[in-house]
C-alpha positions in Angstrom: 108.0 85.2 128.7 106.1 87.9 130.6 102.9 88.6 128.6 102.0 91.5 130.9 98.3 90.4 131.2 98.4 90.9 134.9 98.8 94.6 134.3 95.5 94.9 132.5 93.2 97.0 134.7 89.4 96.4 134.9 88.9 99.9 133.4 91.3 99.5 130.5 88.5 100.2 127.9 87.9 103.7 129.4 91.5 104.6 128.3 90.8 103.7 124.7 87.5 105.7 124.8 89.4 108.7 126.3 91.9 108.5 123.4 89.0 108.8 120.9 87.5 111.7 122.9 90.9 113.5 122.7 91.1 112.7 119.0 87.8 114.5 118.4 89.1 117.5 120.4 92.4 117.8 118.6 91.5 116.9 115.0 94.2 116.3 112.4 96.9 117.9 114.7 96.5 115.0 117.0 98.4 111.9 115.9 97.7 108.3 116.9 100.6 106.0 116.2 100.0 102.3 115.8 102.5 99.4 115.5 101.2 96.6 113.2 102.5 93.1 114.2 100.9 91.9 117.4 99.3 95.4 117.9 96.8 95.8 115.1 97.4 92.5 113.4 97.6 88.9 114.7 100.3 87.2 112.6 99.9 83.8 114.1 98.0 82.6 111.0 101.1 83.7 109.0 103.4 81.8 111.4 101.2 78.7 111.2 101.1 78.7 107.4 104.9 78.7 107.3 105.2 75.8 109.6 102.6 73.9 107.7 104.5 74.4 104.5 107.7 73.4 106.2 106.0 70.2 107.5 104.6 69.4 104.1 108.0 70.0 102.4 109.8 67.8 104.9 107.1 65.2 105.4 106.5 66.0 109.1 102.8 65.3 109.6 102.3 67.1 112.9 103.8 70.3 111.5 101.7 70.0 108.3 98.7 70.4 110.6 100.0 73.5 112.4 97.3 76.0 113.4 97.5 79.6 114.9 96.9 78.4 118.4 100.1 76.4 118.3 101.9 79.8 118.4 100.2 81.0 121.6 103.6 81.2 123.3 104.5 84.2 121.2 107.4 84.2 118.8 109.1 81.2 120.3 109.4 78.7 117.4 110.7 75.9 119.5 107.6 76.2 121.7 105.4 76.1 118.6 107.2 73.0 117.3 106.6 71.3 120.6 103.0 72.5 120.7 102.5 70.9 117.3 103.6 67.5 118.6 107.4 67.3 118.4 109.4 66.2 121.4 111.8 68.7 122.9 114.7 66.8 121.4 113.1 66.8 117.9 112.2 70.5 118.1 115.8 71.3 119.1 117.2 69.3 116.2 114.9 70.6 113.5 114.8 74.2 114.7 117.8 75.6 112.6 116.3 74.3 109.3 112.7 75.4 110.3 114.0 78.9 111.3 115.8 79.4 108.0 112.6 78.2 106.1 110.6 80.7 108.2 113.0 83.6 107.6 112.7 83.3 103.8 109.0 83.7 104.0 107.8 85.7 107.0 109.2 89.1 105.9 107.5 89.0 102.5 104.4 90.7 101.1 102.6 87.4 100.0 102.6 86.0 103.6 101.3 89.2 105.1 98.0 88.3 103.5 97.4 85.6 106.1 97.3 88.2 108.9 94.1 88.9 110.7 93.1 92.1 112.7 93.4 92.0 116.4 89.9 92.1 118.0 88.3 95.5 117.6 91.3 97.0 115.8 89.7 97.8 112.5 86.7 99.6 114.1 88.9 101.5 116.6 91.2 102.8 113.8 88.0 103.7 111.8 86.7 105.7 114.8 90.0 107.5 115.1 89.8 108.5 111.4 86.2 109.5 111.7 87.2 111.7 114.7 89.5 113.6 112.4 92.8 112.4 113.9 96.0 111.7 111.9 96.8 108.0 112.0 100.4 106.8 111.6 101.2 103.2 111.3 104.8 103.0 112.5 106.0 99.4 111.8 109.2 97.4 111.8 108.1 95.9 108.5 110.4 97.0 105.6 109.3 98.7 102.4 109.3 95.6 100.3 106.4 94.4 102.5 104.3 97.5 101.7 102.1 95.9 99.0 101.1 92.9 101.1 100.7 95.1 104.2 98.2 97.4 102.5 96.3 94.5 101.0 96.0 92.9 104.4 94.6 96.2 105.8 92.1 96.2 103.0 91.1 92.6 103.5 90.6 93.2 107.3 88.8 96.5 107.0 91.7 98.5 108.5 92.0 102.0 107.2 94.5 102.0 104.3 97.2 104.7 103.8 96.0 107.9 102.1 95.1 111.5 103.3 95.6 111.6 107.0 96.5 107.9 107.3 100.3 107.2 106.9 102.3 104.0 106.7 105.8 104.5 108.0 108.0 101.5 107.3 111.7 100.6 107.6 113.7 101.6 104.5 115.5 98.3 104.5 115.1 94.8 106.1 118.6 95.1 107.8 117.7 98.2 109.8 117.0 97.3 113.4 113.5 97.9 114.6 114.7 99.9 117.7 116.8 102.3 115.6 114.0 102.8 113.0 111.3 103.5 115.6 113.5 106.0 117.4 114.2 107.8 114.1 110.4 107.7 113.4 109.8 109.8 116.5 111.3 112.8 114.7 109.0 112.4 111.8 106.0 112.2 114.1 107.0 115.4 115.8 107.1 117.1 112.5 103.6 115.9 111.7 101.9 117.3 114.7 101.2 116.4 118.4 101.4 112.7 119.3 98.2 112.1 121.2 98.6 108.3 121.7 100.9 105.5 120.8 100.1 101.8 120.6 102.7 99.1 120.6 103.1 95.5 121.9 106.9 95.7 122.3 107.8 96.9 125.8 111.0 98.6 124.6 109.1 100.6 122.0 106.3 101.5 124.4 108.9 102.7 126.8 110.6 104.8 124.1 107.3 106.5 123.4 106.7 107.2 127.1 110.2 108.7 127.4 110.1 110.8 124.2 106.5 111.9 124.4 105.6 112.3 128.1 102.3 114.1 127.3 101.1 111.2 125.1 98.9 108.3 126.2 101.0 105.2 125.7 99.1 102.0 125.3 100.7 98.5 125.4 99.0 95.6 123.7 99.4 92.6 126.0 99.4 90.1 123.1 103.0 88.9 122.6 106.5 90.4 122.2 110.1 89.5 121.4 110.7 88.2 124.9 113.4 90.7 125.9 113.4 91.1 129.7 112.1 94.7 129.7 109.6 96.1 132.2 107.1 98.7 131.2 107.5 102.2 132.6 105.0 103.7 135.0 102.1 105.3 133.3 101.8 102.9 130.4 98.4 101.2 130.2 98.2 97.6 129.0 95.1 96.4 127.1 94.1 93.0 125.7 92.6 94.3 122.4 90.7 97.2 120.9 87.1 96.2 121.4 85.6 98.8 123.7 81.9 98.1 123.4 82.0 95.5 126.1 83.7 96.8 129.2 85.0 93.5 130.5 88.7 92.7 131.0 88.8 89.7 128.7 92.3 88.9 127.6 91.3 87.1 124.4 93.1 88.1 121.2 
């Protein structure tokens, strides 16, 4: 899977600082749109918890010790199973059952509480709010995950919905993320001027770039669905949101 880290320029932090400068200039008419999973939040702890519980329930010791770093290959559960210590054959055999166990838990409010903020994310959003911008979280999470999502924001110091901070979620689990995010574009246009959009999924970043050519589109080079999509020209890839240190570290 292409993680796009080779696209990260040495001056990537200056782009984030420029977004904050523009936010101060535009005030509440300027909108910053943020995805959540793998953009503002690292959900590897949630993934690891589910595999630990699966391992405990099935008596598979190596899975019962699953940790976030075992998910460093992104959303590939088979890779995570192997990283935990299963052979390729064992991972293939157990995958359907593990996937079903995962699906029953991952998209629920209680498991959102395990998420942690991506490096610098809470402070960056806070600075955007302080600058007077309107913040819109545009996430593929569905409405039944709202309670856990807001609590995870609170626990991680990420600005919670209210006032000029909006949480825009899918109405139903069944709605495809691509369809939802494209429909959300119309809502953003009604709210004001999209100043910048942040997303880890190349397809969604490209959609922002196409629909909002005047906006700054920032791609989080964390992980993504693995679809073979190349980022459009003009999209800037960054490793995280910490801008105080101007290095090009790709740590999450």
